[in-house]
C-alpha positions in Angstrom: -36.0 -21.1 69.0 -32.8 -20.8 69.3 -29.8 -20.8 66.8 -27.9 -23.2 68.3 -24.7 -21.0 69.8 -24.0 -20.3 66.2 -25.1 -19.4 62.8 -23.3 -22.0 60.6 -25.6 -22.8 58.0 -26.9 -26.4 57.7 -28.7 -26.0 54.2 -28.2 -24.0 50.8 -31.2 -24.3 48.5 -30.1 -21.8 45.7 -32.2 -22.1 42.0 -33.4 -25.9 42.8 -35.8 -26.9 40.0 -37.3 -30.3 39.2 -39.1 -31.1 35.7 -41.2 -34.5 35.8 -42.3 -35.2 32.0 -43.2 -31.8 30.6 -44.0 -30.2 34.3 -41.8 -27.8 36.0 -42.7 -29.3 39.6 -40.2 -27.1 41.5 -38.8 -23.7 39.4 -35.9 -21.6 41.2 -36.6 -22.5 44.6 -33.8 -20.7 46.9 -33.8 -21.1 51.0 -31.4 -21.5 53.5 -31.6 -23.2 57.0 -29.0 -22.1 59.6 -27.6 -24.3 63.0 -30.5 -24.4 65.7 -33.5 -23.4 63.0 -36.6 -25.4 62.5 -38.4 -24.1 59.2 -42.0 -25.1 57.7 -42.8 -25.9 54.3 -46.6 -25.4 53.6 -48.5 -25.2 50.2 -51.6 -27.0 49.2 -51.6 -29.8 47.9 -49.4 -30.9 44.2 -47.0 -27.4 45.5 -44.3 -29.5 45.4 -43.8 -29.8 49.1 -43.1 -33.9 49.2 -40.7 -33.4 45.6 -38.4 -30.8 47.7 -37.8 -33.1 50.1 -36.9 -36.5 48.2 -34.6 -34.2 45.8 -33.2 -32.8 49.1 -32.6 -36.1 50.2 -31.2 -37.3 46.8 -33.9 -39.5 46.3 -35.2 -37.3 43.0 -31.6 -36.1 40.7 -32.8 -31.9 40.3 -33.1 -30.5 37.0 -31.3 -27.1 37.9 -29.9 -25.4 40.2 -27.8 -26.9 43.5 -28.1 -27.9 47.3 -25.5 -28.2 49.7 -25.9 -29.8 53.0 -23.2 -29.1 55.2 -21.0 -28.4 52.8 -22.2 -31.8 50.5 -23.7 -31.2 47.3 -26.8 -33.3 47.2 -27.2 -36.8 46.0 -23.5 -37.7 47.6 -22.5 -39.6 50.3 -21.9 -36.2 52.3 -24.8 -35.0 52.3 -26.9 -38.7 52.5 -24.7 -38.6 55.8 -25.7 -35.3 57.1 -29.2 -35.7 57.0 -32.2 -37.6 57.5 -35.5 -37.8 55.9 -38.9 -39.4 56.9 -40.9 -39.8 54.7 -44.6 -38.8 54.4 -45.5 -42.2 53.8 -43.0 -44.7 56.3 -40.7 -46.9 54.0 -40.0 -49.7 56.2 -38.8 -52.8 55.0 -41.5 -55.7 55.1 -39.4 -58.7 56.7 -37.6 -56.9 59.8 -39.6 -56.9 63.0 -39.4 -52.9 64.7 -36.3 -53.9 66.8 -34.6 -55.1 63.7 -35.0 -51.9 62.1 -33.2 -49.6 64.9 -30.8 -52.7 64.6 -29.9 -51.8 61.7 -29.5 -48.3 61.7 -27.1 -49.0 65.0 -24.8 -50.7 62.8 -25.1 -48.5 59.8 -23.9 -45.8 62.3 -21.2 -47.5 64.5 -22.0 -44.9 67.0 -22.1 -45.7 71.0 -24.2 -42.5 71.3 -27.2 -44.5 68.8 -27.2 -47.8 70.4 -28.3 -46.1 73.8 -30.4 -44.1 71.8 -33.0 -46.8 70.4 -35.0 -48.1 73.3 -35.3 -44.8 74.8 -36.9 -43.5 71.6 -38.9 -46.9 71.2 -40.5 -46.2 74.8 -41.5 -42.4 74.1 -42.7 -43.4 71.0 -44.5 -46.0 72.5 -43.5 -49.3 71.0 -41.2 -50.6 73.5 -44.2 -53.7 73.3 -44.0 -54.0 70.1 -40.2 -54.7 69.2 -40.6 -57.9 67.7 -43.8 -57.1 65.5 -43.2 -56.3 61.3 -44.5 -53.6 59.5 -47.7 -54.7 58.8 -48.4 -55.5 62.5 -48.3 -52.1 63.0 -50.9 -49.6 62.8 -50.7 -46.9 60.6 -49.6 -44.3 63.1 -47.6 -47.0 65.1 -45.5 -47.1 61.4 -45.2 -43.5 61.1 -43.4 -43.5 64.6 -41.2 -46.5 63.9 -40.1 -43.9 61.1 -39.7 -41.0 63.0 -37.6 -43.0 65.4 -35.7 -44.5 62.5 -35.1 -40.4 61.9 -34.5 -39.6 64.8 -31.9 -42.2 65.6 -29.1 -40.9 63.0 -28.8 -38.0 64.6 -28.0 -36.4 61.5 -27.1 -32.2 61.1 -30.4 -31.6 58.7 -33.9 -33.6 59.6 -35.9 -33.6 57.1 -39.5 -34.6 58.2 -42.3 -35.2 55.4 -45.7 -34.4 57.3 -45.0 -35.8 60.6 -47.6 -35.2 62.5 -49.9 -37.3 60.7 -51.5 -40.1 62.6 -50.4 -39.5 65.7 -52.4 -38.9 69.1 -51.6 -35.7 70.9 -49.5 -37.0 73.1 -46.8 -38.2 70.7 -48.2 -35.2 68.7 -46.2 -33.6 71.6 -43.5 -35.2 72.4 -42.1 -34.6 68.7 -42.9 -31.6 68.6 -40.1 -31.6 71.9 -38.1 -33.2 70.5 -37.8 -31.1 67.5 -37.0 -28.1 69.5 -34.6 -29.9 71.6 -33.2 -31.1 68.2 -32.9 -27.2 66.9 -31.4 -26.2 70.3 -28.5 -28.8 69.9 -27.5 -27.2 66.8 -29.4 -29.4 64.5 -31.5 -27.8 61.1 -35.1 -28.9 60.9 -37.5 -28.9 57.6 -40.8 -30.3 58.2 -44.0 -29.6 56.1 -47.3 -29.9 56.9 -51.0 -28.7 56.6 -51.5 -27.5 60.6 -50.7 -23.6 60.3 -51.2 -23.5 64.1 -49.2 -26.3 65.5 -46.2 -25.1 63.2 -46.0 -21.5 64.6 -45.5 -23.2 68.0 -42.7 -25.2 66.8 -40.9 -23.0 63.4 -39.2 -20.4 63.2 -40.0 -19.7 59.1 -42.5 -20.8 57.1 -41.7 -21.2 53.5 -45.2 -20.9 51.7 -45.0 -22.5 48.2 -47.4 -22.7 45.3 -47.2 -24.2 42.1 -43.3 -25.1 42.6 -42.5 -21.6 43.5 -41.5 -20.1 47.1 -44.8 -17.5 47.6 -43.3 -16.2 50.6 -41.3 -16.6 53.4 -42.8 -16.0 56.5 -40.9 -15.2 60.2 -42.4 -17.0 63.2 -42.2 -17.1 66.9 -40.5 -14.6 67.5 -40.7 -11.7 70.6 -39.6 -8.6 68.2 -43.1 -9.5 66.0 -45.9 -9.8 68.7 -48.7 -8.9 66.9 -47.8 -10.0 63.7 -51.3 -11.6 61.9 -51.2 -15.3 62.0 -49.7 -17.7 59.7 -53.3 -19.2 58.8 -53.8 -15.6 57.5 -50.8 -14.8 56.1 -50.9 -18.1 54.3 -54.9 -17.2 53.0 -53.7 -14.3 51.4 -50.3 -14.7 49.7 -52.1 -18.4 48.2 -55.6 -16.2 47.4 -53.8 -14.1 46.0 -52.1 -16.2 43.8 -55.2 -18.6 42.5 -56.9 -15.1 41.6 -54.1 -14.5 39.2 -54.4 -18.1 38.1 -57.9 -17.7 37.5 
């Protein structure tokens, strides 16, 4: 990965917490993402990954702490414009066709670049011949591809991808991996959650390991000067295994 030619901070999270009812789902989460960085978010089911994504996107209000997206506090108009979220479950309009979803994003952005990008993204992810179909007429994988296209179309400084590889075939996984790398090289910051640790090592600069709502470890990945480091799977199992033993 490159740093996009700058160390400009895209995301700064400080002591972020989220309580739902009496349960602390996120607890004092702190990390940063610079321009050109791809950061992976991993952890057991229920660790708080999706809650963190949705809180950063402004869909949940944090209980305490702060997070800035390109200097804008999360939940503000500035932050929403500066980020794009692909949720784990595609959030599509049932009455809009594939191409109408794309045109909606184009109209909201008002950017000529986005208007020219839509058709190429639809073709890249195999949706060109499905432009007139409604979401319920698409397979699960195709719905995820449409959600991905809409997230990429916005061209935001921070891209949040929640389990982006679920439901994608091998060709689409490779296309997405290359797309994320290209966006990072152009200076975008990317936060993606996933369960595939081997795939994550191929795409990310760092991995944030969440456990019970807290950051348990941050591992550096894919650097030439870190040859000989243990595989991420070994690090993950050691960290999470030790925490589970402590819980017992």
